DOVO-227330 format. One record per residue (C-alpha): residue number from 0; residue in three letters; x, z, y. Coordinates in steps of 0.1 Angstrom, whole numbers, plus 5000, padded with zeros to 4 digits. Each point is the difference from the previous one (the first is absolute). Layout:
N
R   resi   resn      u      w      v
R    NUM    ALA      X      Z      Y
...
This chain:
159
R   resi   resn      u      w      v
R      0    UNK   8442   4340   8197
R      1    UNK   4990   5022   5029
R      2    UNK   5016   5034   5004
R      3    UNK   4987   5026   5025
R      4    UNK   5026   5025   5014
R      5    UNK   4996   5033   5017
R      6    UNK   5020   5017   5027
R      7    UNK   5017   5025   4978
R      8    UNK   5015   4973   4978
R      9    UNK   5013   4981   5030
R     10    UNK   5015   5031   5015
R     11    UNK   5016   5012   4968
R     12    UNK   5017   4967   4993
R     13    UNK   5012   4998   5036
R     14    UNK   5014   5035   4999
R     15    UNK   5023   4990   4971
R     16    UNK   5008   4966   5015
R     17    UNK   4982   4981   4973
R     18    UNK   4971   4985   5020
R     19    UNK   5014   4965   4995
R     20    UNK   4994   5004   4963
R     21    UNK   4964   4991   5007
R     22    UNK   5012   4964   5008
R     23    UNK   5009   4997   4963
R     24    UNK   4965   5008   4989
R     25    UNK   4979   4971   4987
R     26    UNK   4967   5002   5018
R     27    UNK   4984   5002   5033
R     28    UNK   5004   5034   5016
R     29    UNK   4972   5011   5022
R     30    UNK   4990   5031   5020
R     31    UNK   4972   5010   5024
R     32    UNK   5009   5001   5037
R     33    UNK   4999   5038   4999
R     34    UNK   5030   5001   4976
R     35    UNK   5020   4978   5024
R     36    UNK   4990   5023   5029
R     37    UNK   5009   5031   4981
R     38    UNK   5034   4987   4988
R     39    UNK   5011   4978   5029
R     40    UNK   4982   5008   5033
R     41    UNK   4998   5038   4995
R     42    UNK   5034   5000   4984
R     43    UNK   5017   4982   5029
R     44    UNK   4981   5023   5025
R     45    UNK   5014   5030   4982
R     46    UNK   5035   4986   4998
R     47    UNK   5002   4995   4962
R     48    UNK   5027   4974   4993
R     49    UNK   4983   4990   4967
R     50    UNK   4971   4987   5021
R     51    UNK   5022   4972   5014
R     52    UNK   5012   4991   4965
R     53    UNK   4964   4998   4987
R     54    UNK   4990   4979   5030
R     55    UNK   5025   4974   4990
R     56    UNK   4982   4993   4968
R     57    UNK   4968   4994   5019
R     58    UNK   5018   4977   5024
R     59    UNK   5014   4980   4971
R     60    UNK   4965   4998   4985
R     61    UNK   5010   5018   4969
R     62    UNK   4971   5023   5005
R     63    UNK   4967   4988   5016
R     64    UNK   4974   5020   5018
R     65    UNK   4965   4992   4986
R     66    UNK   4967   5008   5017
R     67    UNK   4976   5021   4980
R     68    UNK   4966   4984   4997
R     69    UNK   4981   5029   4986
R     70    UNK   5014   5035   5003
R     71    UNK   4991   5024   4972
R     72    UNK   5005   5037   5005
R     73    UNK   5014   5019   4970
R     74    UNK   4995   5037   4998
R     75    UNK   5032   5020   5001
R     76    UNK   5021   4971   5015
R     77    UNK   5012   4997   5036
R     78    UNK   4987   4972   5022
R     79    UNK   5032   4980   4995
R     80    UNK   4999   5005   4962
R     81    UNK   4963   4989   4999
R     82    UNK   5010   4969   5019
R     83    UNK   5029   4993   4975
R     84    UNK   4976   5003   4971
R     85    UNK   4972   4980   5017
R     86    UNK   5025   4972   5006
R     87    UNK   5011   5001   4963
R     88    UNK   4963   4996   4990
R     89    UNK   4994   4972   5025
R     90    UNK   5031   4980   4990
R     91    UNK   4997   5007   4963
R     92    UNK   5036   5012   5000
R     93    UNK   5021   4999   4969
R     94    UNK   5020   5031   5011
R     95    UNK   4999   5028   5024
R     96    UNK   5034   5013   5012
R     97    UNK   4992   5036   5010
R     98    UNK   5017   5033   4999
R     99    UNK   4970   5022   5010
R    100    UNK   4988   5018   4969
R    101    UNK   4963   5002   5010
R    102    UNK   5000   4963   5009
R    103    UNK   5018   4991   4968
R    104    UNK   4976   5019   4978
R    105    UNK   4970   4985   5018
R    106    UNK   5014   4965   4998
R    107    UNK   5006   5004   4963
R    108    UNK   4965   5013   4996
R    109    UNK   4988   4968   5017
R    110    UNK   5020   4980   4975
R    111    UNK   5031   4991   5019
R    112    UNK   5036   4999   4988
R    113    UNK   5019   5024   5022
R    114    UNK   5037   5002   5006
R    115    UNK   5020   5024   5023
R    116    UNK   5034   4996   5016
R    117    UNK   5018   5013   4969
R    118    UNK   4981   4976   4978
R    119    UNK   5011   4971   5023
R    120    UNK   5036   5011   4997
R    121    UNK   4997   5003   4962
R    122    UNK   4986   4965   4998
R    123    UNK   5029   4987   5021
R    124    UNK   5024   5017   4977
R    125    UNK   4983   4985   4969
R    126    UNK   5002   4966   5016
R    127    UNK   5037   5006   5007
R    128    UNK   4996   4997   5038
R    129    UNK   5015   5034   5003
R    130    UNK   5022   5017   4974
R    131    UNK   4995   5034   4983
R    132    UNK   5025   5017   5023
R    133    UNK   4981   4987   5031
R    134    UNK   4967   5010   4985
R    135    UNK   5012   5035   4993
R    136    UNK   5014   5004   5035
R    137    UNK   4967   4987   5016
R    138    UNK   4978   5023   4979
R    139    UNK   5022   5030   5011
R    140    UNK   4998   4988   5036
R    141    UNK   4962   4998   4999
R    142    UNK   5001   5036   4988
R    143    UNK   5026   5011   5026
R    144    UNK   4978   4985   5028
R    145    UNK   4969   5018   4987
R    146    UNK   4984   4968   4988
R    147    UNK   5000   5010   4963
R    148    UNK   4995   5034   4983
R    149    UNK   5026   5016   4978
R    150    UNK   4977   4996   4970
R    151    UNK   4995   4963   5006
R    152    UNK   5037   4994   5008
R    153    UNK   5009   5014   4966
R    154    UNK   4973   4978   4984
R    155    UNK   5013   4968   5016
R    156    UNK   5036   5009   4993
R    157    UNK   4991   5002   4962
R    158    UNK   4986   4965   5000
């Protein structure tokens, strides 16, 4: 199964030191070159330590950069988000791992199954890869690092 991932999901998981959890996902994780540039190239240039952590996954081929054959522009989405969705359509992705609300809604409208960083962590807890205590800590860390709203933090802590 092919999974398309956006910048925000990569950055969020890196900020809570859980980027390696993507290695436990069954499926081929892909992204457009612009996601790599945004997370890694620009991140390193700006001195963000999480950019180096993200780069390791690309170096280990856990995430692959895929060329977009036919770019489709989606009203209301940024250029990078349009590329993420275009790649999902092109590759007939099973899932999109995205945190951006506009992108998630549009992807769902296009018929894709969408998961955000908290959903990935919840799935890992359900598969007993992380325990409840770790899950709770990580959800609170996402909130603390401004990667998850208070409303959504409460929602995920109740699950």
